[in-house]
C-alpha positions as CSV (number, residue, x, y, z in Angstrom):
1,M,34.7,21.3,64.2
2,T,35.2,23.1,60.9
3,S,32.0,25.3,61.3
4,F,32.9,25.9,64.9
5,A,36.5,27.0,64.0
6,A,35.2,29.3,61.4
7,A,32.7,30.9,63.8
8,Y,35.2,31.1,66.7
9,P,38.7,31.2,65.4
10,S,40.2,32.5,68.6
11,Y,39.4,29.2,70.3
12,E,42.6,27.8,68.8
13,S,44.6,30.2,71.0
14,T,43.2,28.4,74.1
15,A,44.7,25.0,73.2
16,I,46.8,25.1,76.3
17,L,43.6,24.2,78.2
18,D,43.2,21.0,76.3
19,E,46.7,20.0,77.3
20,L,45.9,21.0,80.9
21,R,42.7,18.9,80.9
22,A,44.6,15.8,79.7
23,R,47.3,16.3,82.3
24,E,45.5,17.6,85.4
25,Y,41.9,16.7,84.9
26,A,42.2,13.3,83.1
27,R,39.5,11.9,85.4
28,L,36.9,13.6,83.3
29,D,37.5,11.8,80.1
30,R,38.6,8.6,81.9
31,T,35.2,8.3,83.6
32,G,33.3,9.6,80.5
33,H,31.9,12.5,82.4
34,A,30.7,15.8,80.9
35,Y,30.8,18.4,83.7
36,L,28.5,21.4,83.0
37,D,28.1,22.9,86.4
38,Y,31.0,25.3,86.8
39,T,28.8,28.1,88.2
40,A,28.1,25.8,91.2
41,G,31.7,24.7,91.7
42,N,34.9,24.5,89.7
43,L,37.1,21.4,89.4
44,Y,40.5,21.0,91.0
45,A,43.7,20.1,89.3
46,I,45.6,17.0,90.6
47,S,48.7,19.1,91.2
48,Q,46.8,21.4,93.6
49,V,46.0,18.5,95.8
50,E,49.5,17.0,95.5
51,R,51.2,20.3,96.4
52,H,48.9,20.8,99.4
53,L,49.4,17.2,100.6
54,A,53.2,17.7,100.4
55,L,53.0,20.8,102.6
56,L,50.9,19.0,105.2
57,R,53.3,16.1,105.2
58,E,56.4,18.3,105.5
59,H,55.2,20.8,108.2
60,V,53.6,20.8,111.6
61,F,50.8,23.3,111.7
62,G,49.1,24.5,114.9
63,N,46.1,26.7,115.9
64,P,47.1,30.2,114.9
65,H,45.9,31.8,118.1
66,S,49.2,31.5,119.9
67,T,52.9,32.3,119.4
68,N,54.4,28.9,119.6
69,P,56.4,27.6,116.6
70,T,53.6,25.6,115.0
71,S,51.2,28.6,115.4
72,S,53.7,31.0,114.0
73,L,54.2,28.8,111.0
74,T,50.4,28.7,110.5
75,M,50.2,32.5,110.7
76,D,52.9,32.8,108.1
77,F,50.9,30.7,105.7
78,I,47.7,32.6,106.4
79,G,49.6,35.9,105.7
80,Q,50.9,34.5,102.5
81,A,47.4,33.5,101.5
82,R,46.1,37.0,102.2
83,R,48.8,38.6,100.1
84,A,48.1,36.1,97.3
85,V,44.4,37.1,97.3
86,L,45.3,40.8,97.1
87,R,47.8,40.2,94.2
88,F,45.2,38.1,92.3
89,F,42.7,40.9,92.4
90,N,45.3,43.7,92.0
91,A,44.1,45.1,95.3
92,S,46.5,47.4,97.2
93,P,47.1,46.4,100.9
94,D,46.9,50.1,101.7
95,E,43.2,50.1,100.5
96,W,42.0,46.5,101.0
97,V,41.8,43.9,103.7
98,V,41.1,40.2,103.2
99,I,38.7,38.5,105.7
100,F,38.6,34.8,105.3
101,T,35.2,33.2,105.6
102,A,33.6,29.8,105.0
103,N,32.2,30.9,101.7
104,A,30.7,33.9,99.8
105,S,27.5,33.5,101.8
106,Q,29.3,33.9,105.1
107,A,31.1,36.9,103.7
108,L,27.7,38.5,102.7
109,K,26.3,37.7,106.1
110,L,29.2,39.5,107.8
111,V,28.2,42.7,105.8
112,G,24.5,42.3,106.4
113,E,24.7,41.8,110.2
114,S,27.3,44.5,110.7
115,Y,26.2,47.2,108.3
116,P,24.9,50.2,110.4
117,F,21.4,50.3,109.0
118,A,19.0,52.6,110.9
119,P,15.5,54.0,110.3
120,G,15.5,56.0,107.0
121,D,18.4,54.1,105.5
122,R,18.1,52.1,102.3
123,F,19.1,48.7,101.0
124,L,18.9,48.6,97.2
125,L,19.4,45.4,95.2
126,T,18.6,43.9,91.9
127,F,16.0,41.2,91.3
128,D,18.6,38.6,90.2
129,N,20.6,38.5,93.4
130,H,21.6,35.2,95.0
131,N,19.6,34.4,98.2
132,S,22.7,35.1,100.3
133,V,22.3,38.7,99.2
134,N,18.5,38.7,99.4
135,G,18.9,37.6,103.1
136,I,20.5,40.9,104.0
137,R,17.1,42.6,103.6
138,E,16.1,40.9,106.8
139,F,18.9,42.7,108.7
140,A,18.0,46.0,107.0
141,R,14.3,45.7,107.8
142,A,15.0,44.6,111.4
143,K,16.9,47.9,111.9
144,G,14.2,50.1,110.3
145,A,15.8,50.5,106.9
146,T,13.9,50.1,103.6
147,A,14.7,47.3,101.1
148,T,14.0,48.0,97.5
149,Y,14.4,45.8,94.4
150,V,15.3,47.0,91.0
151,P,13.7,44.7,88.4
152,V,15.4,42.9,85.5
153,R,13.6,43.0,82.2
154,L,12.9,40.3,79.7
155,P,14.0,39.0,77.3
156,E,17.7,39.5,78.3
157,M,17.0,39.9,82.0
158,R,19.1,43.1,82.2
159,V,18.4,46.0,84.5
160,D,17.0,49.0,82.6
161,E,19.0,52.0,83.8
162,A,15.8,54.0,83.7
163,D,14.7,51.9,86.6
164,L,18.0,52.0,88.4
165,T,19.0,55.7,88.2
166,P,16.0,57.1,90.1
167,E,16.6,54.7,92.9
168,I,20.3,55.5,93.1
169,E,19.4,59.2,93.2
170,R,16.8,58.7,96.0
171,V,19.1,59.1,99.0
172,R,19.3,61.5,101.9
173,P,22.8,62.9,102.7
174,G,24.3,61.6,105.9
175,Q,22.5,58.3,106.0
176,H,23.8,54.8,105.5
177,N,22.7,53.3,102.2
178,L,23.9,50.0,100.7
179,F,23.6,48.9,97.0
180,A,24.2,45.2,96.3
181,Y,24.3,43.5,92.9
182,P,26.0,40.5,91.2
183,A,28.8,41.2,88.8
184,Q,27.4,38.2,87.0
185,S,24.0,36.7,87.6
186,N,24.2,33.0,88.6
187,F,20.8,32.6,87.0
188,S,21.0,34.3,83.6
189,G,24.7,34.9,83.1
190,V,24.1,38.6,82.6
191,Q,27.1,40.7,83.5
192,H,25.9,43.9,85.1
193,P,28.1,47.0,84.5
194,L,30.9,47.6,87.0
195,E,30.5,51.2,86.1
196,W,27.5,51.2,88.5
197,I,30.1,51.2,91.4
198,D,31.2,54.7,90.6
199,L,27.6,55.8,89.8
200,A,26.5,54.7,93.2
201,H,29.5,56.2,95.0
202,A,28.8,59.5,93.4
203,K,25.4,59.6,95.1
204,G,26.6,58.5,98.5
205,W,26.0,54.7,98.4
206,D,28.2,51.9,99.7
207,V,28.5,49.1,97.2
208,L,28.5,45.4,97.9
209,L,29.6,43.4,94.8
210,D,28.8,39.7,94.7
211,A,31.6,38.3,92.5
212,A,31.2,34.6,93.2
213,S,30.0,33.8,89.6
214,F,32.1,36.5,87.9
215,A,35.6,35.9,89.3
216,P,36.2,32.3,87.9
217,T,36.3,33.4,84.3
218,N,36.7,37.2,84.4
219,R,39.3,39.6,85.6
220,L,38.2,41.7,88.5
221,D,40.8,44.5,88.9
222,L,40.3,46.2,92.2
223,A,42.9,48.9,91.3
224,R,40.4,50.0,88.6
225,W,37.1,49.2,90.4
226,H,36.5,50.2,94.0
227,P,33.4,48.6,95.5
228,D,33.3,48.7,99.2
229,F,32.8,45.0,99.7
230,V,33.4,42.0,97.5
231,A,32.2,38.5,98.3
232,L,33.9,35.3,96.9
233,S,34.1,31.6,97.3
234,F,37.4,30.1,96.3
235,Y,36.1,26.7,95.2
236,K,34.2,28.4,92.4
237,I,37.5,29.8,91.1
238,F,39.8,26.8,91.4
239,G,37.8,23.9,92.9
240,Y,39.9,23.1,96.0
241,P,39.6,23.7,98.9
242,T,35.9,23.9,99.6
243,G,34.9,25.7,102.8
244,V,37.0,28.8,102.3
245,G,35.9,32.1,100.8
246,C,36.6,35.7,101.6
247,L,35.2,39.2,102.0
248,L,37.4,41.8,100.4
249,A,36.7,45.1,102.1
250,R,38.1,48.5,101.7
251,N,39.6,49.7,104.9
252,E,37.5,52.8,105.0
253,A,34.3,50.9,104.5
254,L,35.2,48.2,107.0
255,G,35.5,50.9,109.7
256,R,31.8,51.6,109.3
257,L,30.7,48.1,110.2
258,R,29.5,47.3,113.7
259,R,29.6,43.7,114.7
260,P,26.6,42.5,116.7
261,W,28.6,40.0,118.7
262,F,32.1,38.8,119.5
263,A,33.7,35.4,119.4
264,G,37.0,33.6,119.9
265,G,39.7,35.2,117.8
266,T,37.8,38.5,117.3
267,I,38.7,40.3,120.4
268,T,41.8,41.7,122.2
269,V,40.1,41.6,125.6
270,A,36.8,40.2,126.9
271,S,35.7,40.1,130.5
272,V,33.0,38.1,132.3
273,Q,33.0,40.0,135.5
274,G,33.7,43.3,133.9
275,D,31.0,42.7,131.3
276,K,33.1,44.3,128.5
277,Y,34.9,43.3,125.3
278,Y,37.2,45.1,122.9
279,L,37.2,44.0,119.2
280,A,40.5,43.4,117.4
281,E,41.5,45.6,114.5
282,G,40.9,44.9,110.9
283,A,40.2,41.4,109.5
284,A,40.7,39.7,112.9
285,A,37.5,41.3,114.2
286,F,35.5,39.5,111.6
287,E,37.1,36.1,111.4
288,D,35.1,34.2,114.0
289,G,36.8,31.4,115.9
290,T,39.6,29.4,114.5
291,P,39.9,29.7,110.7
292,D,40.3,26.6,108.5
293,Y,44.1,27.0,108.9
294,L,45.1,23.8,107.2
295,A,43.2,24.9,104.1
296,M,44.9,28.3,103.8
297,P,48.0,27.1,102.0
298,A,45.7,25.5,99.4
299,V,44.2,28.9,98.7
300,E,47.5,30.3,97.6
301,I,48.2,27.1,95.6
302,G,44.9,27.5,93.8
303,L,45.4,31.1,92.9
304,Q,48.9,30.3,91.6
305,H,47.3,27.5,89.5
306,I,44.9,30.0,87.8
307,E,47.6,32.6,87.4
308,S,49.9,30.0,85.6
309,I,47.1,29.5,83.1
310,G,45.9,33.1,82.7
311,L,42.4,34.3,83.3
312,D,42.3,35.9,79.8
313,I,42.8,32.4,78.2
314,I,40.1,30.9,80.4
315,H,37.8,33.8,79.6
316,E,38.3,33.4,75.8
317,R,37.8,29.7,76.0
318,V,34.4,29.9,77.7
319,R,33.3,32.9,75.5
320,C,33.8,30.8,72.4
321,L,32.1,27.7,73.8
322,T,29.2,29.7,75.2
323,G,28.7,31.3,71.8
324,W,28.6,27.9,70.1
325,L,26.2,26.6,72.7
326,L,23.8,29.6,72.3
327,D,24.0,29.5,68.5
328,N,23.0,25.8,68.4
329,L,20.6,25.7,71.3
330,T,18.5,28.6,69.9
331,A,18.5,27.0,66.5
332,L,17.0,23.7,67.7
333,R,13.3,23.2,66.8
334,Q,10.5,20.9,67.9
335,T,9.0,18.6,65.3
336,N,6.3,21.2,64.5
337,G,8.9,23.9,64.0
338,Q,8.6,25.6,67.4
339,P,11.7,26.4,69.4
340,L,12.9,23.5,71.5
341,A,14.5,25.7,74.1
342,R,13.6,29.0,75.7
343,I,16.7,30.8,77.0
344,Y,16.4,33.1,80.0
345,G,19.0,35.7,79.4
346,P,21.1,37.1,76.5
347,P,21.1,35.0,73.3
348,S,24.7,36.0,72.5
349,T,28.0,36.5,74.3
350,D,27.5,40.2,74.5
351,R,27.9,41.3,78.2
352,R,27.2,37.8,79.5
353,G,29.1,35.0,81.1
354,A,29.2,31.2,80.5
355,T,26.0,30.5,82.5
356,V,23.1,29.5,80.2
357,T,19.7,28.9,81.7
358,F,16.6,27.7,79.8
359,N,13.7,25.2,79.7
360,F,12.9,22.7,77.0
361,Y,9.4,22.9,75.5
362,G,7.4,20.1,73.9
363,A,5.6,20.3,70.6
364,D,2.4,21.1,72.6
365,G,4.0,24.3,73.9
366,R,4.3,23.1,77.5
367,A,7.6,23.2,79.4
368,I,9.2,19.8,80.0
369,D,9.7,19.4,83.7
370,H,13.2,20.4,84.7
371,R,13.3,17.4,87.0
372,V,12.8,15.1,84.0
373,V,15.7,16.7,82.2
374,E,18.0,16.3,85.2
375,A,17.1,12.7,85.6
376,R,17.9,11.9,82.0
377,A,21.2,13.9,82.2
378,N,22.2,12.0,85.3
379,A,21.6,8.7,83.5
380,T,24.1,9.8,80.8
381,N,26.8,10.9,83.2
382,L,26.2,14.5,82.3
383,S,26.3,17.0,85.2
384,L,24.1,20.0,84.8
385,R,21.8,21.8,87.3
386,T,18.1,22.4,87.6
387,G,15.9,24.5,89.9
388,C,16.1,28.2,90.6
389,F,19.7,28.2,91.8
390,C,19.1,30.2,95.0
391,N,18.0,33.0,92.8
392,P,14.2,33.4,93.3
393,G,14.0,36.9,91.7
394,G,15.6,35.8,88.5
395,G,13.4,32.7,88.4
396,E,10.2,34.6,89.1
397,V,10.8,37.0,86.2
398,A,12.0,34.3,83.8
399,L,9.1,31.9,84.5
400,D,6.4,34.6,84.6
401,I,5.4,34.1,88.2
402,S,3.7,37.2,89.3
403,G,3.8,38.9,92.7
404,T,0.0,38.5,93.0
405,E,0.3,34.7,92.6
406,L,3.1,34.6,95.2
407,A,1.3,36.8,97.7
408,S,-1.8,34.7,97.4
409,C,0.2,31.5,97.9
410,F,2.1,32.7,100.9
411,R,-1.1,34.1,102.6
412,Q,-2.8,30.8,102.7
413,P,-3.1,29.7,106.3
414,E,-1.6,26.2,105.7
415,H,1.5,28.0,104.2
416,E,2.1,30.2,107.2
417,T,5.1,28.2,108.4
418,H,5.6,25.4,105.9
419,L,5.6,25.2,102.1
420,T,6.9,22.3,100.0
421,I,8.0,22.6,96.4
422,D,4.9,20.6,95.4
423,D,2.7,22.9,97.4
424,F,4.3,25.8,95.6
425,R,3.7,24.3,92.1
426,L,0.0,24.0,93.0
427,C,0.0,27.6,94.0
428,I,1.3,28.8,90.7
429,D,-1.2,26.7,88.7
430,G,1.4,24.1,87.6
431,K,3.7,26.7,85.9
432,S,7.3,25.6,85.8
433,S,9.0,26.3,89.1
434,G,12.5,25.9,87.9
435,A,14.8,25.8,84.9
436,V,17.8,24.0,83.5
437,R,21.3,25.5,83.8
438,V,24.4,24.7,81.8
439,S,27.6,26.4,82.8
440,L,31.1,26.2,81.3
441,G,34.5,26.8,82.9
442,L,38.1,26.2,83.3
443,V,38.6,23.0,81.3
444,S,35.3,22.8,79.3
445,N,35.9,21.8,75.7
446,L,34.0,21.5,72.4
447,A,33.2,17.8,73.1
448,D,31.4,18.7,76.3
449,V,29.2,21.2,74.5
450,D,28.5,19.0,71.5
451,R,27.6,16.1,73.8
452,F,25.1,18.3,75.6
453,L,23.6,19.5,72.3
454,A,23.1,15.8,71.3
455,F,21.4,15.3,74.6
456,A,19.1,18.2,73.9
457,R,18.1,16.9,70.5
458,A,16.7,13.8,72.2
459,F,13.9,16.0,73.6
460,G,12.4,16.2,70.1
461,G,14.6,18.9,68.5
462,R,16.0,19.0,65.1
């Protein structure tokens, strides 16, 4: 602890989170669990669940698509949740609208299917986007637009602006062009510059920001930054409820979207015999069917929970712990002096989040199968994540899997419609097809990190 305190003295200022863990997340230490998967999902506080349960016990909630008393009460709580989201992100209701979705993926799909792509338009995105962003390319291509990827460069897996700038500048006035990137990569932890928003706007691009990995431990001030669309999952910020996310959209940008269908709750009038429908205004046109209205009060409760702690404290806690993890993980050596771990992303806390992805390597220089690492972690009650984390571009760059190898694999007749992970490993000559990811968050502590480092040393490190 002494060397840690000397290296990261500001950690002491986050002691409130240790008290919070003991009070609200005691199940972690009671069950002897080390949770290191915050990028996949945050943990909920007991008080969040208790407050939500009390509301459900005290009130009668009804389907909001009516004006009866129970429906009206539900609408009140949904309205409160919308306002809470806007406050949390410092987003003016005059500029922004909150569209509730099932998760960030559904929010991204709303943009992809509704964006007015046409022949000659462009969809620009970085290599390290989540698959829910990558999938938008299929909408773009189906409408005749071009999808272009900007690479990330090893070793830090950042975008070289010499690669980005020419692509940003290559637009034709009067066309619809969408630029999408993660504020924080869920693979490497790299935090891409929010300044890209203004850079892209200046050249006539709409900007879609995936903030799912960024928002849990970083402040996103939408009075300062003005992307056109922001996608979020609330369980990644405060754990409960799952199944609710949102698309934050600027009103001006929302007006450019064209929905390809209509559903219950999205229209003012629809006719069978008249063969006509009229979409509702604003958020209602994008919230398909009945929302998860019983969960909406829990969204406001969760945001209040994070606000009561302070994002700045959470950010500083994970910055210190991530630094300590990186310092020690990069120092570990195999018995022959070779590095035990190869990190895919920045080796320091400079412009990066608390997501650390790597592979362990044996003394023979071969990667230790990430599935073996996960199995051993599971046996010690340690929750981490392995694979490519729905981020194939980041994985391909990190693991040195070339486009030629991939094209050859996918062209094989037997892989036309079906490809298993074992088939894929054969295609790439036995190269590692995944990595190990440790991610820190809200109530991570030094004991969690040190426990993981002890686990890592068991793979031969010293």
